N, C-alpha and C positions, 0 to 999 in steps of 0.2 A: 558424445554429443549425438543427438538425433539426426536423421537424414534431412530434416527441415533446416534450410539455411536461415540462420538468425542474424538479424541486423540490430538487435537490441544492444545498446551501448551501456556499459556499466556507468560511465560518466558521460552523459550527453554533453555535447559542446556548449559552452556558454557564449560562443560566437553565433549569433542568430543565423547568418547565411549557412554556416556549417551545420547547425542544428536542423535547419530546414531540409538540407540534403540528406542528413541521417534519417530523419523521420519519414521522408518520402521514400528512401531506399527500403526502409523497414516495411512501410505500407505496401510497396510494390512486391515485396518478397513473401508476404503472408500467404501461406498455402491454404489457410482457412478463411480467406477474405470473403468468399461467397457466403459462407455460413454466418460470419459476422454481419454481413450486409442484410441477410434475412432477419437477424435479430434487431438490427438498427431500424429496419423498415417497420417492424412490429412496434418498437418503442415510439417511433415517429407517428404512426397511425393512431396509437392510443393517446399520445400527447395532443394531437390535433383534434380529437373528438369533441372536446368542450370549448375549443377556441372560437371566439366570435368573429374573427377576421374573415373577409370574403375575397381579399386580393393578396396573393402571395407572390413574392419575387423569389426565385430559386437560382440555380446555377447549372451549367452544363458540366458534367463530371470529366475531369482530366487527371492524369497521373495517378490512377488508382483510387481516386476519391469515391466515396459512397454515392451511388446513383439514386437520388430521391425522386426523379421524374416519374417513374411508373406509378408509385404510390400517390404522388401529388396529382397526377392526372386523374386517377380514380377519385381522389378528394374533390377535384373540380367538377366531375361529372354529376355529383350529388345534387347540385343546384345550378340553375342558369345564372344566378347572381355571382357565382364564384369565378374568379379570374386567376390564371397562373401565367407567370412571365419569366423571361430570362434577361440577363443584363446585356446592355449595349453600351460600350464605352464612348463617352464624349471626348474627342481628341483634344479639344481646347481646355476643358476644365479638369480632365482626367478623373471625372466622376462617372458613375454608372446611372443609366436610366433603364427602365424596365419596359419591355415590349411583350405583348401577349404571345404565348407559345401553346401549341397543341400538336399532337403527333401528325406529321404530314404537312405542317405549315411551311411556307417558303423559308429557307435558311441560306445564310452565307457565312463565310469565315471572317472573323475580325482580324485586326493587325497581328494578333498572337496565334492565329490559326484555330481559334475556338469558335465553333458554330454559334450563330446568333440569329434571332428571327429577322426576316427581311420584310419590311413594309407592313408590319402588323401594328395595331394600335398601341400607343404608349400609355402607361398608367403609373400611379404611385402606389407601391405596395403598402398594405397595412401590417404585414408580417414579412420579414425578410429572412430567408434561410441561407446561411453562409457556410461555405466549406471550411474545414479546419485542417491545417497541416499539423498543428499541435495546440495545446491549450493549458492554461494554468488556473490557479485559484481566482475566485471572484469574477468569473466571466471573461478572463483574459484570453484572447485569441492570438495564435501565431498563424499568420497567413504566408503568402509567397513574398511579401516584402514590397509590393508595389504601392500600397496605401490606398487602393481604389475604394475599398469598403469604408475605411476611416474617413476619407474625404466625402464620400457619398452620405454617410450617416451624419456627419457634421453639418451638411447642407440641407438634408431633408426635413421639412416641417409640414405636418407633424412627423416626429420621428417614429418610424415603424418599430414594432416589437421585433427583436432580433434573436434568432436561435442558430447556434452553431451545430453542425453535424460532422462527426468524425469518429474514428475508432479510438478505443480506450488506451491503446498503446501510446497515443500522443500526449498523455498527461505529463506535464513537467511541473513538479511542485514548486520549484524555485522561480518559475517564469514571472517576471515583474512587468507591470504596465509602464509604458513610456508616455510622455505628456500628450502625444497625438493619438494614443490608443483609445478607442471607444469600447467600453465593456459590453459584452453580450448580455441579454436578458435571460437566456437559458442555453445550456449545452447538453446535447443528447449524444450518447454513444450506444454501442450494442449492449452495454451493461445496464442501461437505463438513463435516468435524468442525472447527469453529473453535476449540474449547477442550475439553479433557478433563483432569480432575484426575488 
């Protein structure tokens, strides 16, 4: 076995909480995560080139997630019409709203210790970029299990275009949708477009 510590499981757990832990451990242990991130950034930039949306909701990366913010900030600088934002959780509805973000804007931590914009303008994204712990066929996303994105997408009208970003190791071919799951419109990995409706 190589010196690279591997967390790829021959039989990923069918128990979703255990599967989430397995995939996160594998993502954290990737010795080539930086190179994978460079490739995913390129894939994302090409995918965004012909998109008509001017308001994007993104995420603050945690637990080894791909950091899309540098490339998205460059995207936002192309035109004064473009807006980029990060999620802020509504404690009552457990849904996400999006507030404008830019480097150096005032930030504070949310209840989970994740940075969020403080006192910036709220807007509704036309395109929503969502982190993936794992993913399956047909735009099926495995998140952290809190249901925040599913509740948010069920409530947003009009519904934004949704694209999941994650590393290819997270593909689980047998992952099935549950009744509350909202399929993504596209999934991008460092290998390219893994799914597009």
